[in-house]
Backbone bond lengths (Angstrom), bond angles and torsions (degrees), N, CA, C in turn:
res aa  C-N    CA-C-N  psi(-1)  N-CA   C-N-CA  omega(-1)  CA-C   N-CA-C  phi
1 M - - - 1.464 - - 1.502 110.90 -
2 F 1.344 118.20 110.28 1.416 121.05 179.37 1.538 110.68 -75.74
3 L 1.342 116.56 122.89 1.426 121.05 -172.98 1.616 110.93 -87.93
4 N 1.334 115.39 78.86 1.429 116.84 173.98 1.530 110.50 -91.22
5 L 1.282 119.85 -173.20 1.469 122.53 -173.89 1.562 110.45 -63.49
6 T 1.354 116.72 -39.89 1.408 120.02 -179.86 1.545 112.38 -64.27
7 N 1.326 116.19 -43.89 1.462 118.43 -179.95 1.535 108.83 -69.19
8 L 1.332 116.80 -35.29 1.457 119.33 178.18 1.541 110.11 -64.22
9 L 1.282 119.71 -36.18 1.479 124.37 176.58 1.560 108.47 -62.09
10 F 1.341 115.11 -53.60 1.477 119.13 -175.10 1.539 108.51 -65.42
11 T 1.253 121.25 -33.48 1.440 123.56 -179.94 1.524 107.57 -68.43
12 N 1.330 120.93 -41.74 1.399 123.36 176.37 1.504 113.04 -63.99
13 V 1.334 116.82 -39.12 1.459 119.77 -177.70 1.552 106.51 -73.65
14 T 1.352 122.65 -29.29 1.445 122.70 175.95 1.573 108.21 -65.54
15 M 1.321 115.43 -42.95 1.537 116.44 179.66 1.537 111.23 -70.61
16 I 1.320 118.01 -30.39 1.443 119.54 174.77 1.463 112.64 -65.86
17 G 1.391 117.70 -38.12 1.425 118.90 178.70 1.474 110.82 -70.79
18 V 1.314 120.92 -32.13 1.491 121.43 173.72 1.517 109.97 -65.10
19 M 1.311 118.79 -43.07 1.477 120.50 178.77 1.562 112.38 -65.17
20 V 1.348 115.18 -36.06 1.461 117.32 176.74 1.515 111.93 -63.60
21 T 1.285 117.21 -38.70 1.504 120.82 178.63 1.510 109.48 -68.45
22 I 1.308 120.15 -39.94 1.479 122.17 -178.20 1.483 108.43 -68.07
23 C 1.321 118.21 -44.88 1.456 121.04 -172.24 1.540 115.54 -85.55
24 S 1.297 117.26 -1.34 1.466 120.63 -176.81 1.507 109.50 -79.55
25 N 1.297 116.28 154.96 1.497 123.12 178.44 1.529 113.57 -120.55
26 N 1.362 116.65 14.01 1.413 122.13 176.25 1.527 110.85 -145.29
27 W 1.344 116.91 154.58 1.472 124.34 -172.45 1.539 110.18 -59.91
28 I 1.326 117.17 -45.41 1.455 119.49 -174.92 1.520 112.44 -60.46
29 S 1.390 114.44 -45.50 1.489 115.45 178.61 1.488 113.87 -64.39
30 M 1.317 114.90 -33.62 1.501 118.52 174.66 1.532 112.62 -59.50
31 W 1.375 111.04 -46.91 1.491 117.24 177.01 1.457 112.79 -60.99
32 M 1.327 119.65 -41.46 1.492 123.12 177.90 1.459 111.26 -65.20
33 G 1.318 120.44 -39.36 1.484 120.59 175.46 1.530 114.40 -63.87
34 M 1.332 119.73 -36.99 1.398 121.42 174.39 1.494 114.13 -68.97
35 E 1.292 117.17 -35.93 1.501 121.38 177.77 1.520 107.82 -69.70
36 M 1.324 117.06 -35.25 1.496 116.65 178.31 1.566 109.64 -65.16
37 S 1.298 117.72 -43.65 1.459 121.59 177.21 1.551 111.87 -60.35
38 L 1.374 115.14 -41.04 1.413 117.91 -176.39 1.496 112.03 -69.75
39 L 1.318 119.23 -41.52 1.455 121.56 -179.61 1.567 111.64 -71.58
40 A 1.345 115.29 -20.98 1.444 119.28 178.48 1.556 112.45 -81.45
41 I 1.304 114.97 -35.00 1.511 119.89 -172.35 1.502 109.46 -81.29
42 I 1.350 121.36 -24.67 1.473 124.40 -175.68 1.535 106.36 -60.72
43 P 1.348 125.02 -49.40 1.459 120.49 178.87 1.511 113.72 -60.61
44 L 1.338 116.79 -30.72 1.457 119.21 177.87 1.527 113.74 -65.75
45 M 1.306 112.99 -25.83 1.528 120.40 179.83 1.494 113.61 -76.45
46 L 1.410 116.21 -20.12 1.469 118.27 -176.15 1.505 108.64 -88.30
47 T 1.311 115.24 94.19 1.451 125.17 -178.43 1.470 109.61 -111.33
48 K 1.360 114.27 -172.78 1.563 117.13 179.95 1.555 110.50 -79.81
49 K 1.323 115.28 -10.05 1.482 116.58 176.40 1.538 111.51 -62.50
50 K 1.383 115.94 135.91 1.490 118.14 -170.42 1.542 109.94 -64.15
51 T 1.265 117.82 -31.27 1.533 119.32 -172.01 1.551 109.33 -90.97
52 S 1.319 118.91 -1.26 1.448 120.22 -176.86 1.519 115.66 -59.91
53 S 1.381 111.78 -42.34 1.510 118.97 -178.92 1.571 109.99 -63.77
54 E 1.408 116.58 -41.77 1.429 117.37 176.82 1.539 115.51 -63.01
55 S 1.352 111.72 -42.59 1.484 120.08 179.75 1.510 112.66 -65.04
56 S 1.378 115.30 -36.17 1.495 119.00 -179.19 1.561 108.67 -70.95
57 M 1.344 114.70 -37.57 1.502 115.47 -177.39 1.578 109.21 -70.33
58 K 1.337 116.31 -38.26 1.443 119.31 177.94 1.508 110.81 -62.45
59 Y 1.346 115.68 -42.07 1.428 119.22 178.79 1.465 115.87 -65.12
60 F 1.420 114.41 -39.43 1.458 120.49 179.17 1.524 111.21 -66.70
61 I 1.334 117.87 -40.86 1.497 120.08 -177.94 1.537 109.47 -69.28
62 T 1.302 115.78 -43.51 1.471 117.61 -176.98 1.539 109.99 -64.10
63 Q 1.338 118.37 -46.22 1.425 121.98 -176.63 1.571 109.95 -71.70
64 S 1.291 116.71 -28.57 1.470 119.36 174.53 1.553 112.84 -66.85
65 V 1.352 115.23 -43.90 1.440 119.00 177.74 1.523 110.19 -61.66
66 A 1.322 116.56 -42.99 1.502 121.54 178.50 1.550 111.70 -61.28
67 S 1.370 113.45 -40.31 1.469 115.94 -175.52 1.569 109.32 -76.98
68 T 1.338 119.11 -25.59 1.374 123.48 172.53 1.543 111.73 -63.91
69 I 1.292 113.05 -48.57 1.542 119.07 176.78 1.498 112.57 -56.30
70 L 1.383 111.33 -45.17 1.530 116.67 -179.36 1.505 110.30 -62.44
71 L 1.359 116.02 -45.44 1.468 121.55 -177.49 1.496 112.95 -62.77
72 L 1.335 116.21 -41.54 1.466 121.01 177.06 1.556 110.64 -67.77
73 S 1.312 117.25 -34.81 1.474 119.05 175.10 1.512 113.93 -64.51
74 I 1.372 112.82 -40.45 1.440 119.49 179.54 1.548 111.89 -65.41
75 M 1.316 115.87 -39.60 1.474 123.15 -179.59 1.510 108.82 -66.63
76 I 1.396 117.22 -45.31 1.430 119.69 178.51 1.501 110.31 -59.30
77 M 1.323 116.13 -44.11 1.436 123.74 -176.81 1.593 110.67 -60.47
78 L 1.337 111.87 -44.20 1.495 117.91 179.25 1.505 114.21 -68.59
79 I 1.362 115.81 -33.03 1.486 117.23 176.50 1.455 112.71 -73.38
80 G 1.376 118.77 -25.23 1.417 119.11 172.59 1.554 112.65 100.25
81 V 1.329 116.09 13.81 1.516 119.21 177.56 1.424 108.78 -67.57
82 N 1.354 117.29 138.21 1.456 123.96 -178.19 1.551 108.87 -75.77
83 M 1.314 119.03 81.66 1.395 125.98 175.90 1.535 108.97 -136.56
84 N 1.347 114.43 151.33 1.471 118.95 178.60 1.541 108.22 -82.13
85 C 1.322 116.22 80.05 1.524 119.75 -174.37 1.517 111.46 -68.29
86 E 1.349 116.89 -24.81 1.478 117.42 -173.74 1.524 111.41 -63.13
87 I 1.393 116.74 -30.56 1.445 120.40 178.28 1.526 111.15 -63.46
88 Y 1.324 113.89 -46.04 1.502 118.59 179.43 1.529 110.95 -63.48
89 M 1.329 113.21 -40.04 1.519 117.93 -179.23 1.516 110.02 -64.17
90 A 1.383 114.63 -42.93 1.439 118.25 178.09 1.560 113.24 -62.99
91 I 1.326 115.24 -41.47 1.482 118.40 173.88 1.479 116.37 -59.86
92 S 1.385 114.01 -40.43 1.497 116.00 177.69 1.550 112.25 -66.88
93 M 1.331 116.64 -37.30 1.434 119.53 176.88 1.535 111.55 -69.44
94 A 1.344 117.73 -34.03 1.480 119.98 177.16 1.509 110.48 -65.66
95 I 1.378 117.37 -36.06 1.440 120.54 177.66 1.486 109.91 -65.88
96 K 1.356 116.66 -40.66 1.505 120.25 -176.28 1.506 110.39 -66.11
97 I 1.265 121.58 -40.73 1.485 122.73 -176.80 1.532 110.94 -88.12
98 G 1.375 118.82 -7.39 1.423 122.66 175.38 1.469 116.83 70.79
99 V 1.339 119.03 31.78 1.449 120.28 176.12 1.509 110.95 -80.03
100 A 1.339 117.75 161.94 1.469 120.33 179.05 1.563 110.39 -68.42
101 P 1.264 119.52 144.95 1.562 128.46 1.53 1.526 113.04 -89.76
102 F 1.282 119.80 24.99 1.469 122.64 -179.12 1.521 110.94 -110.36
103 H 1.298 116.27 44.37 1.514 120.42 -168.31 1.524 110.78 -109.72
104 N 1.329 121.72 -13.77 1.423 121.17 -168.78 1.567 111.86 -62.81
105 W 1.276 114.41 -38.22 1.509 114.61 178.48 1.473 115.03 -61.47
106 M 1.315 117.18 -34.66 1.442 119.60 175.67 1.496 115.84 -65.08
107 M 1.305 117.05 -43.41 1.465 120.71 178.36 1.491 112.58 -61.00
108 I 1.417 117.89 -37.90 1.425 122.16 175.24 1.491 114.10 -69.47
109 M 1.332 113.52 -39.89 1.526 117.58 -174.39 1.500 112.82 -76.90
110 I 1.295 117.45 -31.31 1.470 122.52 -168.97 1.535 110.56 -72.51
111 E 1.348 117.68 -23.30 1.412 119.63 -179.62 1.579 114.28 -69.18
112 G 1.344 113.11 -25.35 1.470 115.86 -179.22 1.569 117.83 -92.82
113 L 1.351 113.11 11.84 1.448 117.71 -173.37 1.513 111.55 -109.83
114 E 1.333 115.97 155.20 1.460 118.89 172.11 1.545 110.75 -79.39
115 Y 1.314 114.52 161.29 1.470 118.73 -172.73 1.496 110.76 -64.03
116 E 1.306 120.32 -33.72 1.486 120.36 -178.12 1.561 110.85 -63.97
117 L 1.324 116.94 -39.03 1.415 121.45 177.30 1.503 114.18 -70.81
118 I 1.414 116.14 -31.85 1.417 119.54 173.65 1.478 113.42 -61.81
119 I 1.334 116.60 -35.23 1.532 119.05 174.39 1.509 110.95 -61.81
120 L 1.302 120.68 -41.52 1.429 122.71 -179.82 1.529 110.52 -66.83
121 I 1.330 119.49 -45.86 1.446 122.89 -174.09 1.543 110.08 -71.76
122 L 1.305 117.57 -37.83 1.516 120.70 -175.81 1.491 111.13 -81.17
123 T 1.355 120.32 -16.21 1.500 116.35 -176.13 1.557 106.33 -126.08
124 L 1.393 120.07 -68.97 1.452 122.72 -171.16 1.520 112.07 -58.84
125 M 1.316 115.70 -48.20 1.508 117.42 -173.18 1.524 112.07 -73.40
126 K 1.290 120.65 -4.90 1.418 122.11 176.12 1.493 115.93 -94.62
127 I 1.333 114.89 -6.07 1.451 120.98 -177.92 1.557 111.41 -71.71
128 P 1.351 119.59 -47.91 1.474 117.03 176.83 1.465 116.92 -56.41
129 P 1.420 122.76 -49.52 1.398 122.13 178.26 1.508 114.95 -59.29
130 L 1.351 115.89 -38.02 1.457 120.57 175.52 1.511 113.05 -63.27
131 N 1.349 116.17 -37.03 1.428 121.83 176.86 1.545 110.92 -64.04
132 I 1.321 113.46 -43.32 1.513 116.57 179.01 1.513 110.66 -67.80
133 L 1.310 119.72 -38.18 1.438 123.61 177.33 1.537 113.65 -60.33
134 S 1.386 113.81 -32.05 1.465 116.59 -178.35 1.483 112.35 -71.20
135 Y 1.418 119.10 -13.41 1.424 120.47 178.07 1.513 112.53 -94.15
136 L 1.358 118.18 -4.14 1.468 118.61 -176.87 1.511 109.03 -94.86
137 N 1.316 114.11 138.85 1.428 120.24 -180.00 1.597 106.89 -96.53
138 I 1.350 113.65 82.62 1.447 120.88 -174.79 1.519 109.34 -146.80
139 N 1.298 115.70 146.60 1.471 123.88 176.29 1.489 111.92 -79.52
140 L 1.302 117.47 116.97 1.529 121.57 -178.43 1.519 113.84 -110.04
141 N 1.311 116.93 22.73 1.491 122.43 -176.28 1.541 110.80 -62.52
142 S 1.326 114.79 -38.50 1.490 114.68 -178.89 1.507 114.26 -69.33
143 I 1.383 114.93 -33.49 1.459 117.18 177.69 1.560 108.64 -75.79
144 I 1.283 117.06 -33.50 1.500 121.73 177.15 1.490 111.12 -60.26
145 I 1.387 116.50 -52.82 1.412 122.13 179.16 1.525 115.61 -58.64
146 L 1.361 113.53 -48.33 1.464 121.76 177.88 1.553 112.52 -57.74
147 S 1.359 113.28 -41.61 1.448 117.69 -177.69 1.538 112.81 -67.43
148 M 1.330 114.23 -41.96 1.527 120.53 177.74 1.483 110.24 -62.05
149 I 1.365 117.07 -45.00 1.471 120.67 -176.59 1.540 110.40 -68.44
150 V 1.387 115.60 -50.24 1.440 118.59 -175.97 1.558 110.87 -64.88
151 G 1.360 117.12 -41.85 1.370 121.41 -179.60 1.508 115.82 -61.30
152 A 1.306 115.59 -37.28 1.444 123.27 -179.24 1.516 112.19 -79.59
153 I 1.297 118.56 -48.38 1.478 121.01 -172.31 1.486 111.77 -80.32
154 M 1.316 120.23 -38.57 1.470 121.26 -176.16 1.509 110.75 -70.17
155 S 1.372 120.11 -19.40 1.426 119.37 -179.02 1.597 113.11 -84.48
156 L 1.297 114.84 -7.03 1.475 120.67 179.76 1.511 114.19 -63.25
157 N 1.362 114.63 -35.38 1.522 117.13 -176.10 1.547 110.07 -107.67
158 Q 1.369 116.56 27.65 1.450 119.92 -178.84 1.560 107.84 -102.28
159 S 1.303 114.56 139.93 1.505 118.71 172.03 1.469 112.18 -112.07
160 S 1.377 118.30 -13.32 1.468 120.08 177.55 1.489 110.95 -80.61
161 V 1.300 115.25 132.34 1.458 120.54 175.81 1.484 113.87 -61.65
162 R 1.298 116.54 -39.98 1.473 122.30 175.39 1.461 116.23 -59.67
163 K 1.352 114.64 -45.01 1.493 116.26 176.29 1.491 115.06 -70.65
164 I 1.358 115.48 -30.50 1.447 119.29 174.94 1.517 110.01 -63.84
165 M 1.338 115.73 -43.39 1.506 118.71 178.40 1.520 110.17 -65.65
166 G 1.353 118.59 -33.94 1.442 121.75 177.87 1.512 112.85 -64.89
167 Y 1.318 117.01 -48.94 1.409 119.14 177.27 1.506 114.68 -65.99
168 S 1.343 112.17 -37.03 1.511 117.07 172.86 1.517 109.73 -56.83
169 S 1.336 115.51 -44.39 1.485 118.01 -179.16 1.516 111.91 -61.15
170 I 1.392 116.64 -38.80 1.475 120.51 175.38 1.461 112.17 -57.93
171 F 1.318 116.86 -45.32 1.436 123.05 178.46 1.492 112.21 -61.45
172 N 1.396 117.51 -46.82 1.445 120.98 177.03 1.510 113.90 -65.17
173 M 1.305 118.52 -32.76 1.456 121.31 176.86 1.551 107.94 -68.54
174 G 1.348 119.83 -36.54 1.399 119.68 172.62 1.500 114.47 -57.94
175 M 1.317 114.86 -46.12 1.454 118.31 176.54 1.514 111.40 -65.05
176 M 1.270 118.77 -38.54 1.494 120.70 -179.64 1.547 110.32 -68.30
177 L 1.299 119.10 -36.67 1.447 121.20 174.70 1.498 114.69 -62.61
178 S 1.337 117.32 -25.94 1.481 120.37 177.15 1.440 111.36 -72.05
179 M 1.314 118.02 -17.20 1.476 120.11 172.91 1.473 114.45 -108.07
180 I 1.307 117.64 27.07 1.454 122.70 -173.64 1.547 113.54 -61.66
181 N 1.333 115.52 -27.74 1.451 117.99 -179.40 1.518 115.01 -86.77
182 N 1.376 116.35 -1.40 1.454 123.14 177.45 1.492 108.66 -119.04
183 K 1.364 118.05 92.74 1.476 121.68 -173.84 1.498 112.23 -66.24
184 T 1.318 118.57 -29.27 1.480 121.38 -175.82 1.544 107.79 -71.19
185 M 1.341 118.81 -46.35 1.441 121.50 179.34 1.524 111.38 -69.87
186 M 1.347 116.48 -38.20 1.475 120.12 174.32 1.482 114.13 -57.94
187 S 1.353 112.95 -43.87 1.437 119.12 -178.41 1.576 112.35 -67.51
188 L 1.334 115.64 -39.04 1.427 119.84 175.58 1.553 110.59 -66.73
189 F 1.332 118.48 -38.77 1.426 120.47 176.68 1.490 111.15 -61.25
190 M 1.313 120.13 -45.24 1.440 125.11 -178.05 1.550 110.99 -66.01
191 M 1.361 116.31 -35.93 1.452 118.85 -179.63 1.534 110.61 -67.76
192 I 1.291 118.77 -42.39 1.484 124.45 178.03 1.530 108.00 -67.08
193 Y 1.299 118.27 -41.94 1.505 120.79 -178.94 1.501 109.84 -63.67
194 M 1.376 116.57 -42.88 1.505 121.19 -178.59 1.550 107.39 -66.01
195 M 1.282 119.79 -40.12 1.439 124.05 179.67 1.504 112.91 -61.80
196 L 1.326 114.57 -49.66 1.492 121.40 179.87 1.553 110.58 -63.68
197 T 1.324 115.34 -42.49 1.427 118.96 -177.70 1.526 111.51 -64.31
198 L 1.317 116.58 -44.11 1.490 124.58 177.32 1.527 107.95 -60.34
199 M 1.307 121.96 -49.42 1.395 125.26 -176.72 1.572 110.91 -66.08
200 F 1.315 116.04 -32.30 1.551 119.65 -179.38 1.494 109.95 -77.44
201 I 1.363 117.36 -41.25 1.493 118.37 -177.68 1.484 112.72 -67.45
202 K 1.287 117.80 -36.24 1.522 121.43 -177.06 1.542 110.30 -54.46
203 P 1.259 125.60 -56.51 1.434 121.81 -174.87 1.567 110.42 -71.05
204 I 1.306 120.16 -35.38 1.518 116.82 -179.79 1.446 112.21 -74.10
205 N 1.408 118.62 -19.65 1.425 118.18 171.04 1.508 111.63 -78.61
206 E 1.333 120.85 -31.94 1.456 123.86 179.67 1.567 106.71 -71.38
207 L 1.354 117.51 -38.12 1.462 118.84 -179.13 1.557 109.73 -83.86
208 K 1.350 120.67 -2.87 1.455 122.62 179.39 1.545 110.12 58.11
209 I 1.318 118.22 47.64 1.402 124.61 176.23 1.487 112.26 -88.66
210 N 1.326 119.80 123.12 1.442 123.55 178.10 1.550 111.02 -113.60
211 F 1.320 116.17 -31.01 1.463 122.65 -175.61 1.509 111.44 -125.60
212 I 1.348 115.97 163.08 1.452 117.45 -176.05 1.510 109.60 -68.15
213 N 1.313 119.68 -41.48 1.441 119.86 -178.22 1.542 117.15 -60.88
214 Q 1.375 116.38 -10.58 1.420 121.64 178.53 1.557 112.15 -81.22
215 F 1.324 117.74 -13.00 1.402 117.81 179.08 1.484 118.27 -58.65
216 N 1.429 114.12 -31.63 1.391 118.88 -176.79 1.536 113.59 -93.95
217 L 1.299 119.10 13.51 1.515 123.25 -179.00 1.489 110.65 -90.63
218 N 1.288 120.46 -27.72 1.451 122.14 -175.67 1.574 109.91 -99.18
219 E 1.383 110.87 104.67 1.477 117.31 -175.95 1.572 110.45 -104.94
220 K 1.318 116.73 1.79 1.476 115.69 -173.10 1.469 114.51 -84.24
221 N 1.372 116.66 -38.35 1.491 121.44 -173.42 1.512 108.77 -104.87
222 S 1.332 116.61 84.71 1.436 119.47 -178.18 1.561 111.71 -71.75
223 N 1.319 116.78 -28.28 1.431 117.23 177.23 1.485 114.22 -64.89
224 M 1.310 115.18 -39.92 1.461 119.95 179.98 1.566 108.68 -69.26
225 K 1.286 117.43 -34.86 1.501 123.26 178.66 1.509 110.32 -63.19
226 L 1.383 117.23 -43.77 1.398 120.73 178.43 1.521 110.95 -67.04
227 N 1.274 118.05 -38.47 1.451 124.09 175.49 1.589 109.71 -58.63
228 L 1.328 111.30 -50.05 1.480 118.65 -178.81 1.477 112.68 -64.28
229 W 1.316 117.72 -36.28 1.515 124.38 177.60 1.587 107.81 -59.03
230 I 1.312 116.16 -49.76 1.451 121.92 -176.34 1.527 112.36 -66.05
231 L 1.355 114.44 -36.62 1.480 121.28 178.55 1.560 108.53 -65.98
232 I 1.338 116.93 -43.56 1.461 118.04 -176.81 1.510 111.60 -66.25
233 L 1.335 116.77 -38.83 1.486 120.39 175.72 1.480 110.38 -65.46
234 S 1.345 119.79 -33.08 1.448 121.28 -179.37 1.505 109.56 -72.97
235 M 1.377 117.26 -40.17 1.457 119.50 175.21 1.505 113.59 -63.01
236 G 1.259 115.08 -30.63 1.559 119.76 175.78 1.529 113.11 -75.50
237 G 1.335 119.14 -8.40 1.395 124.84 179.87 1.512 114.25 79.15
238 F 1.374 114.28 35.10 1.469 116.99 179.89 1.500 112.12 -80.80
239 P 1.356 118.32 123.24 1.437 120.57 -177.71 1.583 107.88 -70.94
240 P 1.344 117.35 147.71 1.490 130.35 1.33 1.504 113.54 -96.29
241 L 1.267 118.76 31.44 1.485 118.88 -174.64 1.545 111.44 -76.65
242 M 1.340 116.33 173.31 1.492 119.27 -170.51 1.482 110.30 -64.23
243 G 1.333 117.12 -37.34 1.496 119.28 -176.74 1.482 113.38 -59.94
244 F 1.359 117.71 -27.06 1.454 121.06 177.92 1.474 114.31 -62.31
245 F 1.294 114.92 -30.49 1.565 120.80 -178.30 1.553 109.61 -58.63
246 N 1.320 114.39 -37.85 1.529 115.03 -179.18 1.479 109.12 -64.61
247 K 1.268 119.89 -42.54 1.452 121.46 -176.36 1.542 109.47 -69.78
248 Y 1.324 113.90 -38.33 1.460 117.98 178.08 1.519 111.89 -62.00
249 M 1.338 114.66 -43.24 1.475 121.91 177.73 1.513 111.43 -61.71
250 V 1.365 118.23 -41.92 1.483 118.77 -178.85 1.501 109.62 -70.85
251 I 1.283 120.97 -39.05 1.477 121.98 178.85 1.454 112.08 -64.86
252 Q 1.364 118.94 -42.76 1.410 124.22 174.39 1.544 111.66 -58.71
253 N 1.281 121.55 -44.12 1.421 125.16 178.99 1.508 112.43 -66.13
254 L 1.362 117.94 -42.94 1.413 120.76 -179.75 1.534 113.02 -65.08
255 I 1.415 112.36 -43.96 1.525 113.69 175.75 1.474 113.55 -64.41
256 F 1.359 118.16 -35.48 1.410 118.70 177.54 1.524 114.12 -62.61
257 N 1.382 116.89 -37.67 1.486 124.57 175.44 1.528 114.57 -84.19
258 K 1.366 115.05 6.83 1.461 120.88 176.43 1.509 112.69 59.41
259 Q 1.370 113.06 34.90 1.586 116.43 173.56 1.465 105.90 -96.64
260 L 1.321 118.76 80.21 1.461 123.63 -176.69 1.493 112.26 -73.69
261 L 1.310 119.10 -34.89 1.500 120.99 176.07 1.447 112.41 -63.41
262 L 1.353 117.40 -46.99 1.460 121.47 176.65 1.527 111.89 -60.87
263 T 1.361 114.86 -35.52 1.468 117.63 -179.89 1.534 110.74 -65.00
264 V 1.289 117.56 -45.03 1.452 122.67 -178.28 1.543 109.34 -65.48
265 I 1.327 118.24 -43.37 1.448 119.73 179.10 1.531 113.42 -66.10
266 M 1.352 114.97 -35.59 1.442 120.00 -178.88 1.532 110.44 -69.38
267 I 1.373 115.02 -40.31 1.437 116.98 176.69 1.506 116.64 -64.47
268 M 1.392 113.42 -40.56 1.482 118.87 179.21 1.513 111.73 -65.72
269 M 1.347 115.93 -43.73 1.474 120.36 175.18 1.482 114.78 -65.57
270 S 1.295 114.59 -34.38 1.506 118.63 177.76 1.510 110.74 -61.66
271 L 1.300 116.10 -38.14 1.508 120.08 175.93 1.511 112.49 -63.00
272 I 1.317 118.27 -38.94 1.451 119.54 173.77 1.514 113.14 -67.75
273 V 1.249 118.28 -39.54 1.517 121.72 174.28 1.456 109.42 -60.18
274 M 1.300 118.07 -47.78 1.447 119.31 -179.04 1.605 110.89 -62.40
275 F 1.294 115.15 -34.21 1.476 117.43 177.19 1.454 113.81 -62.14
276 F 1.428 118.56 -45.93 1.435 115.54 -176.58 1.541 113.22 -77.67
277 Y 1.339 118.80 -18.47 1.387 119.41 171.07 1.542 113.87 -74.59
278 M 1.321 114.33 -36.65 1.409 121.29 175.46 1.547 110.43 -67.77
279 R 1.351 119.15 -29.21 1.458 123.72 174.97 1.536 109.50 -62.29
280 M 1.347 112.69 -39.05 1.465 117.89 176.41 1.560 112.56 -61.52
281 T 1.382 115.11 -42.16 1.398 118.97 -179.67 1.531 115.34 -67.32
282 F 1.423 114.36 -24.54 1.464 115.65 176.67 1.524 110.42 -66.01
283 N 1.337 116.56 -42.08 1.412 119.16 177.31 1.517 112.88 -63.64
284 L 1.298 115.94 -34.10 1.382 122.54 -172.20 1.577 112.07 -76.08
285 I 1.323 119.32 -37.83 1.429 124.68 -169.29 1.526 111.70 -110.28
286 T 1.320 117.78 -45.52 1.470 116.78 -167.84 1.489 115.35 -102.13
287 I 1.320 120.52 -33.34 1.471 118.49 -171.89 1.506 106.68 -83.87
288 N 1.318 115.69 139.18 1.515 122.26 174.64 1.484 116.82 43.99
289 S 1.289 116.18 30.12 1.542 118.68 -177.89 1.573 105.90 -89.80
290 I 1.300 114.85 124.20 1.472 123.08 -175.71 1.522 111.99 -72.89
291 Q 1.352 111.72 -50.38 1.526 115.47 -174.23 1.536 110.14 -77.84
292 K 1.277 113.36 152.85 1.389 120.90 173.90 1.493 112.23 -73.07
293 K 1.307 114.50 137.06 1.470 119.31 -170.93 1.560 110.43 -73.05
294 W 1.264 118.59 -22.82 1.453 121.73 -176.97 1.508 114.76 -89.28
295 K 1.379 115.20 4.15 1.423 121.84 179.96 1.511 112.30 -116.97
296 L 1.338 115.90 34.84 1.407 121.77 175.34 1.548 113.77 -73.21
297 N 1.232 119.53 123.42 1.467 121.86 -176.94 1.547 107.92 -95.01
298 L 1.296 116.64 90.15 1.463 123.63 178.90 1.480 111.78 -79.93
299 T 1.318 119.11 101.27 1.451 120.74 -174.33 1.547 111.43 -117.33
300 M 1.354 116.09 -28.50 1.433 118.85 -176.83 1.526 111.08 -84.39
301 K 1.371 113.09 136.81 1.421 120.55 -178.46 1.506 111.93 -65.24
302 S 1.327 118.65 -30.76 1.461 119.50 -175.87 1.507 110.98 -64.04
303 Y 1.308 120.11 -33.42 1.456 120.16 178.75 1.503 111.94 -69.18
304 Y 1.388 113.55 -39.84 1.506 115.94 174.86 1.463 113.75 -60.94
305 S 1.379 118.28 -34.69 1.426 122.35 179.64 1.529 110.62 -70.81
306 I 1.345 116.44 -41.78 1.500 115.43 177.46 1.600 111.08 -63.07
307 I 1.271 114.38 -42.17 1.532 118.93 -179.13 1.539 108.23 -63.09
308 A 1.377 120.25 -45.70 1.386 122.92 -177.02 1.513 110.35 -68.99
309 M 1.302 119.18 -34.83 1.488 120.62 -176.95 1.521 107.86 -70.02
310 N 1.306 119.65 -38.13 1.460 120.84 -179.05 1.482 113.15 -74.16
311 F 1.359 118.40 -33.58 1.445 121.01 -176.09 1.493 112.72 -83.09
312 F 1.388 115.76 -32.41 1.504 116.47 -170.13 1.503 110.05 -108.84
313 M 1.343 120.60 -17.95 1.500 118.06 -179.07 1.523 113.31 -73.01
314 S 1.326 118.31 -29.21 1.445 118.82 178.68 1.458 114.91 -65.04
315 P 1.384 122.75 -46.81 1.479 121.73 173.88 1.515 110.76 -61.51
316 I 1.295 118.41 -37.04 1.494 120.94 -175.72 1.586 105.97 -66.91
317 L 1.370 116.68 -43.74 1.443 119.30 -174.46 1.548 108.72 -68.94
318 M 1.407 114.09 -39.02 1.486 114.04 178.55 1.496 114.60 -65.24
319 T 1.342 117.05 -30.54 1.396 122.68 175.50 1.597 112.56 -69.67
320 L 1.378 113.09 -39.39 1.465 113.25 175.29 1.500 114.13 -70.43
321 K 1.337 116.11 -28.77 1.418 121.81 -177.27 1.544 108.14 -59.36
322 T 1.321 120.42 -34.91 1.447 125.09 -177.79 1.526 113.31 -62.57
323 F 1.337 111.79 -20.38 1.479 114.79 -178.65 1.564 111.17 -101.84
324 M 1.333 117.73 5.21 1.537 118.99 -179.09 1.480 109.53 -89.85
């Protein structure tokens, strides 16, 4: 995505819409903020890529249907009709963030987008629906369990990096929904997830990697490969990297709330997620790699900072968590 003045304007409007939803104290203002973000991000999706128009149309239709359900639920609630509107509001928000079983549209749509837009859709655009879900007094355990299972198992047979990121996002949304009643922990989870996603997409976009088997094709930049290897392990939640802190935080919250079944399911699915991320590192480091791994010439400070951040931020965050 080329960041000209027009794209910069639409990006700012998207972020303003997110802030409007977060800062609003009534349902109509929250709905208006989400619509502002939706209308601003659609022009950003229209790039030179051939499939961008199709993906933008699918995204617009899906989000419009979800927004219509939300608006109807709000109107029924304001009229005072005796209906359980929170269920329909939760369904509309589940459609917007693409959690299971409302995830198929995202897997189809994400293949036609550039990596920069994937960052926005998998992170920034999910903040307003999560904020609305936090105000609903409804049990989301079925959606949480389905999202963890679908996100972990369905990514095992994927070779596309975009689809792996999509299913990983579904799994992370399931973990995030388990902390929906604790906004501080949920915000910290989202901040770490956004940081890891941004750091992961930057090198694979530079290397033009679209499939797993392309990780072993670039033998020239060993520094970037080492950086990418650490980021992949961190996204899989490999201790003691920074991504592990998110899982530690979720497990601690579930045990504190006596959600033992969710804790067991989350740990089992996390092992599967760690497996398919480690499968990506096998292609990156071990298979068909020409250069010797012990002769990496680490000269750039940015790579040292990425490594240090992942290795040392997790213990620091775990220590700070004890005082929260």
